[in-house]
C-alpha positions in Angstrom: 104.2 98.4 127.2 102.2 99.2 124.1 103.5 102.0 121.9 100.9 104.6 121.0 100.7 105.5 117.3 100.5 109.2 116.4 99.0 110.7 113.2 100.8 113.8 112.0 99.4 115.9 109.1 102.2 116.4 106.6 100.5 117.5 103.4 97.4 118.3 101.4 96.7 115.4 99.1 95.9 117.6 96.1 99.1 119.6 96.5 101.3 116.5 96.0 102.6 116.3 92.5 102.0 113.0 90.8 105.1 110.8 90.3 107.4 113.3 92.0 108.8 113.7 95.5 107.9 116.3 98.1 110.0 116.6 101.2 108.6 117.2 104.6 110.3 117.4 108.0 108.9 115.4 110.9 110.6 115.3 114.3 113.9 116.3 112.8 113.8 113.7 110.0 113.5 114.5 106.3 110.8 112.3 104.6 109.8 112.2 101.0 106.2 111.8 100.0 105.4 110.3 96.6 101.9 110.3 95.0 101.6 107.3 92.6 99.5 107.2 89.5 97.1 104.9 91.2 96.4 107.6 93.8 98.4 106.0 96.7 100.8 108.0 98.7 104.0 106.4 99.9 106.8 107.8 102.2 110.5 107.0 102.6 113.4 108.6 104.4 115.1 111.3 102.2 118.5 109.5 102.2 119.8 107.3 99.5 121.0 103.9 100.7 124.1 104.2 98.6 127.3 104.3 100.6 128.0 107.8 99.4 124.6 109.0 100.4 122.5 111.6 98.7 118.8 112.5 98.7 115.7 110.9 97.1 113.5 113.9 96.6 114.3 113.9 92.9 113.9 110.2 92.5 112.1 108.9 89.4 108.9 107.1 90.1 107.8 104.0 88.2 104.9 102.1 89.7 105.7 101.1 93.3 109.4 101.8 92.8 111.7 104.8 92.8 115.1 105.2 91.2 117.8 107.0 93.1 118.6 110.1 90.9 122.3 109.8 91.4 123.1 106.1 91.7 120.1 104.6 89.8 119.2 102.1 92.6 115.8 100.6 92.2 114.0 101.0 95.6 110.6 99.5 96.6 108.2 102.0 98.0 106.4 99.1 99.8 109.3 97.8 101.9 112.2 100.1 101.2 114.5 97.4 99.9 116.9 98.0 97.0 116.4 95.5 94.2 119.1 93.0 93.3 121.8 92.9 92.3 122.3 96.1 94.3 121.9 96.1 98.1 120.6 98.4 100.7 117.3 99.7 102.3 115.6 102.9 103.2 113.1 103.4 106.0 109.5 103.5 105.0 106.6 105.2 106.7 102.9 104.4 107.1 100.7 106.9 105.4 96.9 107.6 105.8 94.9 109.9 103.5 91.7 111.2 105.0 89.4 113.9 103.7 92.2 115.3 101.4 94.8 115.4 104.2 97.9 113.2 104.2 99.0 111.9 107.6 102.2 110.2 108.6 101.7 107.4 111.2 104.5 107.2 113.7 
């Protein structure tokens, strides 16, 4: 059985701050949107992969990476993987920007 993909509008592109996180709730999950300096929008779950947890809304953005604000883990916005020597991973989400609207594809 093929799974149907659903587009959910989660934000207005121009309301997203550049290089800062904005949290949205979708189907009971907290997701953080990041608008990069190249104009791309990336999305990850709002939960640090560190064993003690925490949120990523206040993560520092550097290119295609974010840095966990509490534990300083370097996390790829492309695949959600924590960079070595640290370990861990966050869930990433597919995003589409169309006519100034930001959609989460689930």
